[in-house]
Every structure is written in structure tokens, then in C-alpha cells.
Biopython code that builds the backbone (N, CA, C, O; Angstrom):
import numpy as np
from Bio.PDB.StructureBuilder import StructureBuilder

atoms = [
    (1, "MET", "N", (-15.837, 2.456, 9.733)),
    (1, "MET", "CA", (-14.492, 2.303, 9.326)),
    (1, "MET", "C", (-13.524, 3.127, 10.334)),
    (1, "MET", "O", (-13.905, 4.179, 10.849)),
    (2, "SER", "N", (-12.414, 2.643, 10.545)),
    (2, "SER", "CA", (-11.486, 3.386, 11.265)),
    (2, "SER", "C", (-10.473, 4.013, 10.404)),
    (2, "SER", "O", (-10.338, 3.602, 9.252)),
    (3, "GLY", "N", (-9.663, 5.084, 10.913)),
    (3, "GLY", "CA", (-8.855, 5.868, 10.126)),
    (3, "GLY", "C", (-9.360, 6.725, 9.032)),
    (3, "GLY", "O", (-10.575, 6.720, 8.834)),
    (4, "LYS", "N", (-8.670, 7.387, 8.369)),
    (4, "LYS", "CA", (-9.068, 8.308, 7.196)),
    (4, "LYS", "C", (-8.472, 7.718, 5.875)),
    (4, "LYS", "O", (-7.385, 7.147, 5.787)),
    (5, "ILE", "N", (-9.339, 7.944, 4.889)),
    (5, "ILE", "CA", (-9.103, 7.574, 3.618)),
    (5, "ILE", "C", (-9.034, 8.844, 2.707)),
    (5, "ILE", "O", (-10.012, 9.571, 2.534)),
    (6, "LYS", "N", (-7.766, 9.067, 2.116)),
    (6, "LYS", "CA", (-7.697, 10.336, 1.421)),
    (6, "LYS", "C", (-8.079, 10.066, -0.154)),
    (6, "LYS", "O", (-7.538, 9.268, -0.920)),
    (7, "LEU", "N", (-9.193, 10.984, -0.419)),
    (7, "LEU", "CA", (-9.634, 10.818, -1.812)),
    (7, "LEU", "C", (-9.256, 12.046, -2.595)),
    (7, "LEU", "O", (-9.124, 13.134, -2.034)),
    (8, "PRO", "N", (-9.078, 11.874, -3.919)),
    (8, "PRO", "CA", (-9.319, 10.832, -4.648)),
    (8, "PRO", "C", (-8.117, 9.806, -4.512)),
    (8, "PRO", "O", (-6.960, 10.159, -4.283)),
    (9, "HIS", "N", (-8.498, 8.595, -4.668)),
    (9, "HIS", "CA", (-7.511, 7.365, -4.613)),
    (9, "HIS", "C", (-7.257, 6.860, -6.015)),
    (9, "HIS", "O", (-8.172, 6.586, -6.791)),
    (10, "LYS", "N", (-6.027, 6.755, -6.292)),
    (10, "LYS", "CA", (-5.628, 6.014, -7.716)),
    (10, "LYS", "C", (-4.882, 4.831, -7.478)),
    (10, "LYS", "O", (-3.984, 4.734, -6.642)),
    (11, "CYS", "N", (-5.339, 3.795, -8.354)),
    (11, "CYS", "CA", (-4.518, 2.556, -8.243)),
    (11, "CYS", "C", (-3.042, 2.720, -8.558)),
    (11, "CYS", "O", (-2.750, 3.340, -9.580)),
    (12, "PRO", "N", (-2.199, 2.289, -7.882)),
    (12, "PRO", "CA", (-0.666, 2.470, -8.005)),
    (12, "PRO", "C", (-0.265, 1.580, -8.991)),
    (12, "PRO", "O", (0.874, 1.748, -9.428)),
    (13, "SER", "N", (-1.025, 0.547, -9.507)),
    (13, "SER", "CA", (-0.648, -0.564, -10.325)),
    (13, "SER", "C", (-0.723, -0.084, -11.859)),
    (13, "SER", "O", (0.239, 0.014, -12.621)),
    (14, "CYS", "N", (-2.099, 0.202, -12.157)),
    (14, "CYS", "CA", (-2.556, 0.629, -13.432)),
    (14, "CYS", "C", (-2.536, 2.192, -13.712)),
    (14, "CYS", "O", (-2.506, 2.641, -14.857)),
    (15, "ASN", "N", (-2.556, 3.005, -12.542)),
    (15, "ASN", "CA", (-2.755, 4.481, -12.565)),
    (15, "ASN", "C", (-3.811, 4.950, -13.558)),
    (15, "ASN", "O", (-3.719, 6.006, -14.183)),
    (16, "LYS", "N", (-4.831, 4.081, -13.658)),
    (16, "LYS", "CA", (-6.007, 4.479, -14.428)),
    (16, "LYS", "C", (-7.269, 4.662, -13.753)),
    (16, "LYS", "O", (-8.068, 5.564, -14.005)),
    (17, "THR", "N", (-7.434, 3.602, -12.728)),
    (17, "THR", "CA", (-8.615, 3.619, -12.010)),
    (17, "THR", "C", (-8.651, 4.618, -10.812)),
    (17, "THR", "O", (-7.750, 4.622, -9.973)),
    (18, "VAL", "N", (-9.599, 5.371, -10.763)),
    (18, "VAL", "CA", (-9.512, 6.478, -9.661)),
    (18, "VAL", "C", (-10.757, 6.637, -8.909)),
    (18, "VAL", "O", (-11.805, 6.820, -9.528)),
    (19, "ALA", "N", (-10.742, 6.585, -7.633)),
    (19, "ALA", "CA", (-12.042, 6.751, -6.988)),
    (19, "ALA", "C", (-12.137, 8.129, -6.362)),
    (19, "ALA", "O", (-11.301, 8.591, -5.585)),
    (20, "GLN", "N", (-13.334, 8.796, -6.814)),
    (20, "GLN", "CA", (-13.431, 10.133, -6.367)),
    (20, "GLN", "C", (-14.344, 10.366, -5.082)),
    (20, "GLN", "O", (-14.347, 11.378, -4.381)),
    (21, "THR", "N", (-15.202, 9.096, -4.901)),
    (21, "THR", "CA", (-16.184, 9.249, -3.677)),
    (21, "THR", "C", (-16.025, 7.734, -3.010)),
    (21, "THR", "O", (-15.429, 6.774, -3.499)),
    (22, "GLU", "N", (-16.764, 7.810, -1.700)),
    (22, "GLU", "CA", (-16.595, 6.494, -0.947)),
    (22, "GLU", "C", (-17.209, 5.519, -1.645)),
    (22, "GLU", "O", (-16.750, 4.383, -1.531)),
    (23, "LYS", "N", (-18.324, 5.735, -2.477)),
    (23, "LYS", "CA", (-19.157, 4.651, -3.269)),
    (23, "LYS", "C", (-18.020, 4.181, -4.197)),
    (23, "LYS", "O", (-17.632, 3.013, -4.201)),
    (24, "ASP", "N", (-17.480, 5.194, -5.022)),
    (24, "ASP", "CA", (-16.389, 4.644, -5.926)),
    (24, "ASP", "C", (-15.365, 3.724, -5.304)),
    (24, "ASP", "O", (-14.984, 2.690, -5.853)),
    (25, "LEU", "N", (-14.943, 4.148, -4.141)),
    (25, "LEU", "CA", (-13.753, 3.412, -3.465)),
    (25, "LEU", "C", (-14.428, 1.860, -3.214)),
    (25, "LEU", "O", (-13.840, 0.824, -3.524)),
    (26, "SER", "N", (-15.655, 1.910, -2.648)),
    (26, "SER", "CA", (-16.129, 0.544, -2.313)),
    (26, "SER", "C", (-16.368, -0.289, -3.628)),
    (26, "SER", "O", (-16.037, -1.474, -3.613)),
    (27, "ASP", "N", (-16.921, 0.255, -4.764)),
    (27, "ASP", "CA", (-17.142, -0.425, -6.001)),
    (27, "ASP", "C", (-15.883, -0.806, -6.775)),
    (27, "ASP", "O", (-15.782, -1.874, -7.378)),
    (28, "LEU", "N", (-14.905, 0.148, -6.723)),
    (28, "LEU", "CA", (-13.797, 0.042, -7.727)),
    (28, "LEU", "C", (-12.547, -0.729, -6.975)),
    (28, "LEU", "O", (-11.731, -1.398, -7.609)),
    (29, "PHE", "N", (-12.494, -0.540, -5.444)),
    (29, "PHE", "CA", (-11.348, -1.099, -4.890)),
    (29, "PHE", "C", (-11.696, -2.048, -3.803)),
    (29, "PHE", "O", (-10.936, -2.989, -3.576)),
    (30, "GLY", "N", (-12.761, -1.884, -3.124)),
    (30, "GLY", "CA", (-13.081, -2.617, -2.037)),
    (30, "GLY", "C", (-12.355, -2.321, -0.577)),
    (30, "GLY", "O", (-11.541, -1.398, -0.536)),
    (31, "TYR", "N", (-12.552, -2.865, 0.273)),
    (31, "TYR", "CA", (-11.961, -2.876, 1.754)),
    (31, "TYR", "C", (-11.393, -4.120, 2.177)),
    (31, "TYR", "O", (-11.737, -5.207, 1.712)),
    (32, "ARG", "N", (-10.476, -3.949, 3.108)),
    (32, "ARG", "CA", (-9.869, -5.200, 3.818)),
    (32, "ARG", "C", (-9.755, -4.809, 5.259)),
    (32, "ARG", "O", (-9.668, -3.636, 5.621)),
    (33, "THR", "N", (-9.758, -5.856, 6.081)),
    (33, "THR", "CA", (-9.541, -5.833, 7.525)),
    (33, "THR", "C", (-8.123, -5.919, 7.960)),
    (33, "THR", "O", (-7.456, -6.922, 7.704)),
    (34, "MET", "N", (-7.676, -4.983, 8.556)),
    (34, "MET", "CA", (-6.205, -4.953, 8.825)),
    (34, "MET", "C", (-5.897, -4.368, 10.339)),
    (34, "MET", "O", (-6.264, -3.269, 10.756)),
    (35, "ASN", "N", (-5.212, -5.260, 10.993)),
    (35, "ASN", "CA", (-5.068, -4.835, 12.456)),
    (35, "ASN", "C", (-6.203, -4.486, 13.243)),
    (35, "ASN", "O", (-6.163, -3.541, 14.030)),
    (36, "GLY", "N", (-7.283, -5.246, 13.064)),
    (36, "GLY", "CA", (-8.438, -4.990, 13.809)),
    (36, "GLY", "C", (-9.306, -3.816, 13.104)),
    (36, "GLY", "O", (-10.416, -3.547, 13.561)),
    (37, "GLY", "N", (-8.880, -3.249, 12.188)),
    (37, "GLY", "CA", (-9.594, -1.990, 11.526)),
    (37, "GLY", "C", (-9.846, -2.195, 10.216)),
    (37, "GLY", "O", (-9.300, -3.193, 9.747)),
    (38, "VAL", "N", (-10.572, -1.490, 9.420)),
    (38, "VAL", "CA", (-11.074, -1.637, 8.080)),
    (38, "VAL", "C", (-10.365, -0.442, 7.153)),
    (38, "VAL", "O", (-10.441, 0.748, 7.458)),
    (39, "THR", "N", (-9.732, -0.891, 6.088)),
    (39, "THR", "CA", (-9.156, 0.190, 5.284)),
    (39, "THR", "C", (-9.411, -0.392, 3.709)),
    (39, "THR", "O", (-9.814, -1.513, 3.398)),
    (40, "ASN", "N", (-9.083, 0.621, 2.907)),
    (40, "ASN", "CA", (-9.296, 0.445, 1.560)),
    (40, "ASN", "C", (-8.270, -0.467, 0.877)),
    (40, "ASN", "O", (-7.121, -0.424, 1.317)),
    (41, "GLN", "N", (-8.522, -1.215, -0.057)),
    (41, "GLN", "CA", (-7.462, -1.828, -0.819)),
    (41, "GLN", "C", (-6.674, -0.779, -1.718)),
    (41, "GLN", "O", (-7.228, 0.156, -2.296)),
    (42, "SER", "N", (-5.398, -1.035, -1.761)),
    (42, "SER", "CA", (-4.589, -0.185, -2.542)),
    (42, "SER", "C", (-4.732, -0.325, -4.068)),
    (42, "SER", "O", (-4.826, 0.652, -4.811)),
    (43, "TYR", "N", (-4.743, -1.649, -4.502)),
    (43, "TYR", "CA", (-4.885, -1.955, -5.967)),
    (43, "TYR", "C", (-6.349, -2.046, -6.327)),
    (43, "TYR", "O", (-7.164, -2.488, -5.518)),
    (44, "CYS", "N", (-6.666, -1.661, -7.444)),
    (44, "CYS", "CA", (-8.184, -1.645, -7.948)),
    (44, "CYS", "C", (-8.607, -3.218, -8.129)),
    (44, "CYS", "O", (-7.718, -4.068, -8.181)),
    (45, "LYS", "N", (-9.862, -3.548, -8.214)),
    (45, "LYS", "CA", (-10.352, -4.897, -8.341)),
    (45, "LYS", "C", (-9.839, -5.401, -9.731)),
    (45, "LYS", "O", (-9.616, -6.610, -9.799)),
    (46, "ALA", "N", (-9.650, -4.744, -10.698)),
    (46, "ALA", "CA", (-9.220, -5.245, -12.014)),
    (46, "ALA", "C", (-7.901, -5.744, -11.918)),
    (46, "ALA", "O", (-7.561, -6.841, -12.360)),
    (47, "CYS", "N", (-6.972, -4.741, -11.200)),
    (47, "CYS", "CA", (-5.627, -5.257, -11.233)),
    (47, "CYS", "C", (-5.390, -6.491, -10.280)),
    (47, "CYS", "O", (-4.537, -7.347, -10.515)),
    (48, "ARG", "N", (-6.220, -6.503, -9.183)),
    (48, "ARG", "CA", (-5.951, -7.659, -8.358)),
    (48, "ARG", "C", (-6.506, -8.988, -9.003)),
    (48, "ARG", "O", (-6.102, -10.078, -8.599)),
    (49, "SER", "N", (-7.431, -8.881, -10.006)),
    (49, "SER", "CA", (-7.837, -10.080, -10.700)),
    (49, "SER", "C", (-6.864, -10.574, -11.747)),
    (49, "SER", "O", (-7.053, -11.659, -12.295)),
    (50, "LYS", "N", (-5.851, -9.826, -12.032)),
    (50, "LYS", "CA", (-5.087, -10.314, -13.087)),
    (50, "LYS", "C", (-4.068, -11.687, -12.873)),
    (50, "LYS", "O", (-3.396, -12.110, -13.814)),
]
sb = StructureBuilder()
sb.init_structure("model")
sb.init_model(0)
sb.init_chain("A")
sb.init_seg("    ")
for serial, (resi, resn, name, xyz) in enumerate(atoms, 1):
    if name == "N":
        sb.init_residue(resn, " ", resi, " ")
    sb.init_atom(name, np.array(xyz, "f"), 0.0, 1.0, " ", f" {name:<3s}", serial, name[0])
structure = sb.get_structure()
């Protein structure tokens, strides 16, 4: 991955889902490719599926 991810990461939509570790981030939020690099999704998977 490129760049830095600041943990803990909280979903700005529900303010409930929090990733404390890189595994949590992968499981709860997922990643996306942006401008040739990979970054974490801002919203949790539950909020994105609404």
C-alpha cells in the first residue's frame, strides 16, 4: 500500500464502526485504488451497502 493510514479509523457516516488494526480496516472498511495507489474506504461496508 502507498501512503499512510491513521488508526483508529472511524466511519464518518455512522460514527460507530471503528478499525483499531490493519486487519479491522480490511474486514470492516476495505480498500480502493485511487490515482494509482491503494487507500482505505472512508465509509464502513455496512454504510456503503445501505
